[in-house]
C-alpha positions in Angstrom: -45.0 93.7 29.7 -42.2 96.3 29.2 -39.4 96.5 31.7 -40.5 100.1 32.6 -44.0 98.9 33.4 -42.8 96.0 35.4 -40.5 98.3 37.4 -43.3 100.8 38.0 -45.8 98.1 39.2 -43.2 96.5 41.4 -42.2 99.8 43.0 -45.9 100.6 43.7 -46.3 97.2 45.3 -43.2 97.7 47.5 -44.3 101.2 48.6 -47.7 99.8 49.7 -46.1 97.0 51.6 -43.5 99.2 53.2 -46.3 101.5 54.5 -47.3 98.9 57.0 -46.2 99.7 60.6 -43.1 97.9 61.6 -43.2 95.5 64.6 -39.4 95.6 64.8 -36.5 97.2 63.0 -32.7 97.0 62.8 -30.8 99.7 61.0 -27.0 99.6 60.7 -24.1 101.7 59.3 -21.1 99.6 58.4 -17.6 99.9 56.8 -15.6 97.2 55.1 -12.2 97.2 53.5 -10.3 94.8 51.2 -7.4 94.9 48.8 -8.3 92.0 46.5 -11.4 93.2 44.7 -11.7 92.4 41.0 -13.5 94.0 38.1 -14.1 92.4 34.6 -11.5 93.4 32.0 -9.2 94.7 34.7 -6.3 92.3 35.8 -5.4 94.4 38.8 -6.1 93.6 42.5 -8.2 96.6 43.5 -8.5 98.2 46.9 -12.0 99.3 47.9 -13.5 101.2 50.9 -17.2 100.4 51.2 -19.7 102.2 53.4 -23.1 100.6 53.8 -26.5 101.6 55.2 -28.9 98.8 55.8 -32.3 98.4 57.3 -34.4 95.3 58.0 -37.8 95.4 59.6 -40.7 93.1 60.3 -44.4 93.8 60.2 -47.7 91.9 60.5 -47.4 90.0 57.2 -43.6 89.8 56.5 -40.4 91.8 56.4 -38.5 94.4 54.4 -34.8 94.6 53.6 -33.0 97.7 52.2 -29.3 98.2 51.6 -27.2 100.7 49.8 -23.4 100.3 49.3 -21.2 103.2 48.4 -18.1 101.6 46.9 -14.9 103.7 46.5 -12.1 102.1 44.4 -8.4 102.8 44.4 -6.8 104.3 41.3 -6.3 100.8 39.8 -10.1 101.0 39.0 -10.0 104.6 37.7 -12.9 107.0 37.5 -12.0 108.0 33.9 -9.3 107.3 31.3 -6.0 108.4 32.6 -7.4 109.5 36.0 -5.4 109.1 39.2 -8.7 108.8 41.2 -10.7 105.7 41.7 -14.2 104.8 40.5 -17.2 105.4 42.7 -20.3 103.2 42.7 -23.7 103.1 44.4 -25.5 99.8 44.6 -29.0 99.6 46.1 -30.9 96.4 47.0 -34.5 96.1 48.2 -36.4 92.9 49.1 -39.9 92.4 50.5 -40.9 89.0 51.8 -44.5 88.0 52.5 -44.9 85.3 55.1 -47.9 83.0 54.0 -48.2 81.7 57.6 -48.8 85.2 58.9 -51.2 86.2 56.1 -53.4 83.1 56.3 -52.8 82.4 60.0 -51.7 78.9 59.2 -48.6 76.8 59.7 -46.7 75.8 56.6 -43.9 74.1 58.5 -42.5 70.8 57.2 -39.2 69.0 57.9 -36.4 71.7 58.2 -38.7 74.4 56.8 -40.4 76.8 59.3 -42.5 78.7 56.7 -43.3 79.6 53.2 -43.4 83.0 51.5 -42.8 85.1 48.4 -40.1 87.6 47.8 -40.0 90.6 45.3 -37.6 93.5 45.0 -35.1 95.3 42.9 -31.4 96.1 42.4 -30.2 99.5 41.2 -26.6 100.5 40.5 -24.7 103.4 39.1 -20.9 103.4 38.6 -18.5 106.0 37.3 -15.4 104.4 35.9 -13.1 104.4 32.9 -14.8 101.8 30.9 -18.4 100.4 31.4 -20.1 102.9 33.7 -22.8 100.4 34.7 -26.4 101.6 35.1 -28.0 98.3 36.1 -31.7 98.0 36.8 -33.2 94.7 37.9 -36.6 93.5 39.2 -36.8 90.1 41.0 -39.7 87.9 42.2 -40.2 84.3 43.4 -41.0 81.9 46.2 -39.1 81.7 49.5 -38.5 78.9 52.1 -37.9 80.1 55.6 -35.7 77.5 57.3 -36.0 76.5 61.0 -32.6 77.6 62.3 -31.4 79.9 65.1 -31.6 83.4 63.7 -32.8 83.1 60.1 -32.0 81.4 56.8 -34.2 82.3 53.8 -33.8 80.5 50.5 -35.5 81.9 47.4 -35.8 80.9 43.8 -36.2 84.2 41.9 -36.8 85.3 38.3 -34.6 88.2 37.3 -35.5 90.9 34.8 -32.3 92.8 34.2 -31.2 95.6 31.9 -28.2 98.0 31.6 -27.3 101.1 29.6 -23.5 101.5 29.8 -21.4 104.4 28.5 -17.8 103.9 27.3 -15.6 106.9 28.2 -12.8 105.6 25.9 -15.0 105.9 22.8 -17.6 108.4 24.2 -20.3 105.9 23.0 -23.5 105.3 24.9 -25.3 101.9 24.6 -29.1 102.1 24.5 -30.7 100.3 27.5 -30.5 96.6 26.8 -32.7 93.9 28.5 -31.1 90.5 29.0 -33.0 87.3 28.8 -35.2 86.6 31.8 -33.1 84.3 34.0 -33.1 82.6 37.4 -31.3 83.0 40.7 -31.2 80.6 43.6 -30.3 82.7 46.6 -29.9 82.3 50.3 -29.5 84.9 53.1 -28.7 84.0 56.7 -27.8 85.4 60.1 -27.1 82.6 62.6 -25.8 83.4 66.2 -23.5 81.1 68.0 -21.3 81.3 71.1 -17.8 80.0 71.7 -17.2 81.9 74.9 -17.8 85.2 73.1 -21.0 86.2 71.2 -20.5 85.5 67.4 -22.7 85.3 64.4 -22.4 83.7 60.9 -23.9 86.0 58.4 -24.1 86.5 54.6 -25.7 85.5 51.3 -25.1 83.2 48.4 -26.4 83.8 44.9 -26.3 81.2 42.1 -27.4 82.9 38.8 -28.0 81.2 35.5 -26.7 82.7 32.2 -28.7 85.6 30.9 -28.3 85.1 27.1 -26.2 87.5 25.1 -24.9 90.8 26.4 -25.5 94.2 24.8 -22.4 93.7 22.6 -23.5 90.3 21.3 -21.2 88.2 23.5 -22.3 85.2 25.5 -22.8 85.3 29.3 -21.9 82.7 31.9 -23.6 81.5 35.1 -22.5 83.4 38.2 -21.7 82.3 41.8 -21.5 85.1 44.3 -20.9 84.1 48.0 -20.4 86.7 50.6 -20.1 85.6 54.2 -18.7 87.0 57.5 -18.1 86.0 61.1 -19.1 88.9 63.4 -18.2 89.5 67.0 -20.7 91.5 69.1 -18.4 93.8 71.2 -21.3 95.8 72.6 -21.1 94.7 76.2 -17.3 94.9 76.2 -17.6 98.6 75.4 -20.6 99.3 77.7 -23.4 99.5 75.2 -26.5 97.4 74.7 -26.3 94.1 72.9 -26.1 94.2 69.1 -24.9 97.8 69.0 -21.3 97.3 67.8 -19.9 94.4 65.8 -16.5 93.7 64.2 -15.5 90.8 62.1 -13.9 89.3 59.0 -15.6 88.8 55.7 -14.9 86.9 52.5 -16.4 87.2 49.0 -16.1 84.7 46.2 -17.6 85.9 42.9 -17.1 83.8 39.8 -18.1 85.1 36.4 -18.9 88.6 37.8 -21.9 90.2 36.1 -22.1 87.2 33.8 -18.6 87.7 32.3 -16.9 84.3 31.6 -13.6 84.2 33.5 -12.2 81.8 31.0 -11.9 84.7 28.5 -12.3 87.8 30.6 -9.5 88.9 33.1 -10.8 90.0 36.5 -14.1 88.2 36.1 -13.6 86.2 39.3 -12.9 87.8 42.7 -11.6 86.2 45.9 -11.8 89.0 48.4 -11.0 88.9 52.1 -12.2 92.0 54.1 -12.4 93.5 57.5 -15.8 94.8 58.6 -17.3 97.0 61.4 -21.0 97.8 62.1 -23.0 100.2 64.2 -26.6 99.2 64.8 -29.2 101.8 65.9 
């Protein structure tokens, strides 16, 4: 099955699932800022301002998650060769999780597991920069364990079908869309509330991704580790608004072998990035 056909079928499936009436929804607008971002083949510490729109919702048979990041880099990640302005990137993630317990009206709980499900979705990005100009397209699918914790912790083993079609602005050369080898990702996403005299939550995701064969230039790829986690403080009651309206916190991302680039040979391929974060939920 071609990548285009897989993408079309997946999008049709997602659209059908998303049409279900939501039982609950949480939409948020957030901002985060850090000065230690890294990009492959760039040895600089890069400052980024990131605006995000996210929505998570639950319906009769499962839940949907949608997120779009708008990433604005400093001039050390330039938008074009010789430019004094920074690169801009849009990164979109969609995931749909079916809950087998809800579908079949049956409990699949065992040990620390609350339920079983299946997750499918896609990643889509577009970046304007001085080198690679990524146009990533990726479809994902696989089983999910829903763990029995306060809040939520979902662990999935997903197959990834990824392609890219970069454009080099130094050479003005476009690379035809290239599909990597189908590879795997073990991923976890969580949001766990706790209280130490003030209402806090531990939130984030962790992706462990296998190598994806050779890249579009014939080079080898390396396994990736991408962990992004934050401690958030719900300040809503302190500012006179309903619970879970405003949150502030600190965030940290560790990303080794970013996009499959091996950090033993590629400068900037591993990022260790502290950030500050603020969210408005509506």
